C-alpha positions as semicolon CSV with decimal commas, in nm:
position;residue;x (nm);y (nm);z (nm)
1;M;8,096;8,528;6,774
2;A;8,201;8,697;7,094
3;S;8,422;8,495;7,324
4;D;8,122;8,435;7,552
5;G;7,948;8,263;7,262
6;S;7,715;8,554;7,180
7;P;7,693;8,748;6,853
8;T;7,917;9,052;6,831
9;R;7,947;9,348;6,599
10;A;8,326;9,329;6,611
11;D;8,485;9,349;6,268
12;P;8,723;9,050;6,251
13;G;8,978;9,255;6,058
14;K;8,954;9,567;6,273
15;R;9,224;9,681;6,512
16;Y;9,067;9,853;6,812
17;R;9,229;10,158;6,972
18;G;9,087;10,132;7,324
19;L;9,077;9,870;7,600
20;L;8,821;9,892;7,879
21;V;8,836;9,634;8,159
22;D;8,643;9,539;8,467
23;F;8,835;9,526;8,796
24;G;8,714;9,243;9,023
25;G;8,742;8,909;8,846
26;V;8,953;9,048;8,559
27;L;9,244;9,226;8,724
28;T;9,199;8,999;9,026
29;S;9,132;8,633;9,088
30;D;8,774;8,509;9,073
31;V;8,535;8,701;9,298
32;F;8,297;8,410;9,347
33;T;8,577;8,180;9,459
34;S;8,650;8,434;9,731
35;F;8,282;8,438;9,828
36;E;8,286;8,058;9,851
37;A;8,593;8,068;10,077
38;F;8,414;8,322;10,297
39;C;8,112;8,091;10,320
40;E;8,330;7,797;10,418
41;A;8,501;8,004;10,688
42;E;8,164;8,121;10,823
43;G;8,001;7,776;10,820
44;L;7,761;7,861;10,535
45;E;7,673;7,666;10,223
46;P;7,926;7,751;9,946
47;E;7,674;7,929;9,721
48;T;7,506;8,134;9,996
49;V;7,653;8,474;9,907
50;R;7,611;8,423;9,532
51;E;7,248;8,322;9,582
52;K;7,174;8,618;9,808
53;F;7,294;8,850;9,534
54;R;7,130;8,655;9,254
55;A;6,791;8,553;9,391
56;D;6,715;8,730;9,719
57;P;6,544;9,068;9,657
58;S;6,688;9,215;9,977
59;G;7,038;9,099;9,889
60;R;7,013;9,237;9,536
61;E;6,882;9,570;9,665
62;L;7,177;9,600;9,902
63;L;7,430;9,506;9,634
64;F;7,289;9,753;9,382
65;G;7,275;10,028;9,643
66;L;7,635;9,969;9,745
67;E;7,752;9,973;9,384
68;L;7,553;10,289;9,308
69;G;7,686;10,466;9,618
70;T;7,339;10,506;9,771
71;V;7,396;10,251;10,052
72;P;7,698;10,333;10,275
73;E;7,941;10,051;10,346
74;A;7,852;10,035;10,716
75;E;7,483;10,003;10,636
76;F;7,551;9,735;10,374
77;E;7,762;9,537;10,619
78;A;7,501;9,555;10,896
79;R;7,207;9,460;10,677
80;F;7,382;9,196;10,465
81;A;7,533;9,037;10,775
82;E;7,181;9,003;10,914
83;L;7,069;8,829;10,594
84;L;7,361;8,587;10,620
85;G;7,347;8,539;10,995
86;V;7,711;8,640;11,047
87;S;7,904;8,919;11,217
88;A;7,896;9,260;11,044
89;S;8,246;9,359;11,157
90;G;8,475;9,391;10,855
91;L;8,225;9,201;10,640
92;I;8,336;9,344;10,304
93;E;8,701;9,274;10,378
94;R;8,612;8,920;10,479
95;L;8,411;8,866;10,159
96;F;8,712;8,970;9,949
97;A;8,985;8,813;10,163
98;G;9,039;8,533;9,911
99;M;9,084;8,764;9,613
100;E;9,434;8,838;9,480
101;P;9,573;9,055;9,197
102;D;9,598;8,879;8,861
103;Q;9,949;8,984;8,763
104;E;9,924;8,847;8,407
105;M;9,620;9,064;8,334
106;I;9,771;9,366;8,505
107;E;10,084;9,332;8,293
108;A;9,874;9,289;7,979
109;V;9,691;9,616;8,044
110;R;10,020;9,789;8,119
111;A;10,168;9,654;7,794
112;A;9,865;9,766;7,595
113;R;9,896;10,120;7,727
114;R;10,268;10,120;7,659
115;A;10,193;10,019;7,299
116;G;9,967;10,321;7,252
117;V;9,628;10,165;7,330
118;R;9,398;10,393;7,531
119;T;9,309;10,207;7,851
120;G;9,023;10,247;8,096
121;M;8,857;10,072;8,389
122;V;8,479;10,031;8,417
123;S;8,400;9,886;8,758
124;N;8,094;9,825;8,974
125;S;8,253;9,933;9,300
126;W;8,222;9,824;9,661
127;G;8,319;10,162;9,802
128;H;8,558;10,430;9,680
129;G;8,876;10,316;9,854
130;R;8,898;9,949;9,753
131;Y;9,140;9,996;9,465
132;D;9,518;10,025;9,456
133;Q;9,546;10,401;9,422
134;D;9,910;10,378;9,314
135;L;9,844;10,117;9,047
136;L;9,545;10,272;8,874
137;P;9,730;10,576;8,730
138;E;9,996;10,341;8,590
139;L;9,740;10,130;8,407
140;F;9,463;10,362;8,294
141;D;9,394;10,676;8,095
142;G;9,039;10,693;8,233
143;L;8,834;10,551;8,520
144;V;8,462;10,487;8,564
145;I;8,375;10,369;8,916
146;S;8,005;10,307;8,962
147;A;7,958;10,460;9,307
148;R;8,122;10,784;9,192
149;E;7,900;10,810;8,885
150;G;7,570;10,683;9,023
151;I;7,537;10,426;8,743
152;R;7,634;10,061;8,732
153;K;7,680;9,786;8,478
154;P;7,484;9,681;8,279
155;D;7,344;10,035;8,226
156;P;7,458;10,127;7,871
157;E;7,556;10,475;7,989
158;I;7,845;10,340;8,195
159;Y;8,006;10,193;7,881
160;R;7,957;10,515;7,686
161;L;8,121;10,701;7,972
162;G;8,412;10,454;7,975
163;A;8,482;10,521;7,607
164;E;8,447;10,894;7,659
165;R;8,696;10,890;7,947
166;V;8,962;10,742;7,719
167;G;8,878;10,982;7,437
168;L;8,731;10,729;7,194
169;A;8,399;10,626;7,043
170;P;8,246;10,304;7,179
171;D;8,305;10,121;6,850
172;E;8,679;10,186;6,883
173;C;8,698;9,995;7,214
174;V;8,727;9,640;7,343
175;F;8,552;9,566;7,673
176;V;8,654;9,280;7,905
177;D;8,438;9,146;8,189
178;D;8,407;8,818;8,378
179;L;8,025;8,833;8,381
180;P;7,856;8,761;8,045
181;G;7,555;8,975;8,139
182;N;7,779;9,282;8,150
183;L;7,899;9,228;7,793
184;K;7,573;9,253;7,598
185;P;7,519;9,630;7,640
186;A;7,880;9,695;7,538
187;R;7,831;9,489;7,221
188;E;7,511;9,677;7,142
189;L;7,712;10,000;7,149
190;G;7,953;9,853;6,895
191;M;8,233;9,746;7,129
192;A;8,419;9,422;7,079
193;T;8,378;9,211;7,392
194;V;8,584;8,945;7,567
195;H;8,436;8,717;7,831
196;H;8,725;8,679;8,073
197;R;8,780;8,325;8,199
198;G;9,152;8,364;8,262
199;A;9,459;8,536;8,123
200;A;9,549;8,231;7,914
201;S;9,253;8,291;7,682
202;T;9,194;8,664;7,728
203;V;9,544;8,790;7,648
204;P;9,570;8,621;7,304
205;E;9,221;8,748;7,217
206;L;9,320;9,102;7,313
207;E;9,637;9,075;7,108
208;R;9,424;8,981;6,807
209;L;9,171;9,261;6,857
210;L;9,421;9,533;6,946
211;G;9,697;9,429;6,708
212;V;9,968;9,457;6,974
213;E;10,187;9,213;7,166
214;L;10,094;9,190;7,533
215;E;10,319;8,910;7,654
216;G;10,694;8,945;7,702
């Protein structure tokens, strides 16, 4: 079973050569907790942002467009602010204000690369410039950022591209994401998958799959 409780094609005795990880919610603290903090600060119900993205067709359209790079940030902020009934000024920054780097996961990726594992990031982006441009080259051999490629998770092509960017076949890679829905296409390509709930469970699972020590 995959660590999200779903069937996986991962060979229990196999040692994988590549590690592909999501950014927000894996290398950072929980995205939805940040959204809830935003809602509290703005006087909204805690689940308002989540529900706009999950169930409101206009909200979903804006999210997908932003992640695909077809909706500019300024347009997203203006239109999504109208849906929420809040100010558009700095909206994306305000949505992510409660999100912090997850140093344990960052160090685990760094350790994996140091041990010879090929590492890559596969991220549904909220604009091109919202990543630590100094950190990424330290951590990754390859990057797939949705707005740059015009594809987003869970499109299977984005996982194929992630494996290609690190020079491996999909079935040589482990993929880590905090959203279970993003794991299924990776499994169907033959990747081992890890549903990230926190470094305490993810790091030991990666050590098992990769056959390397990730904690000092």
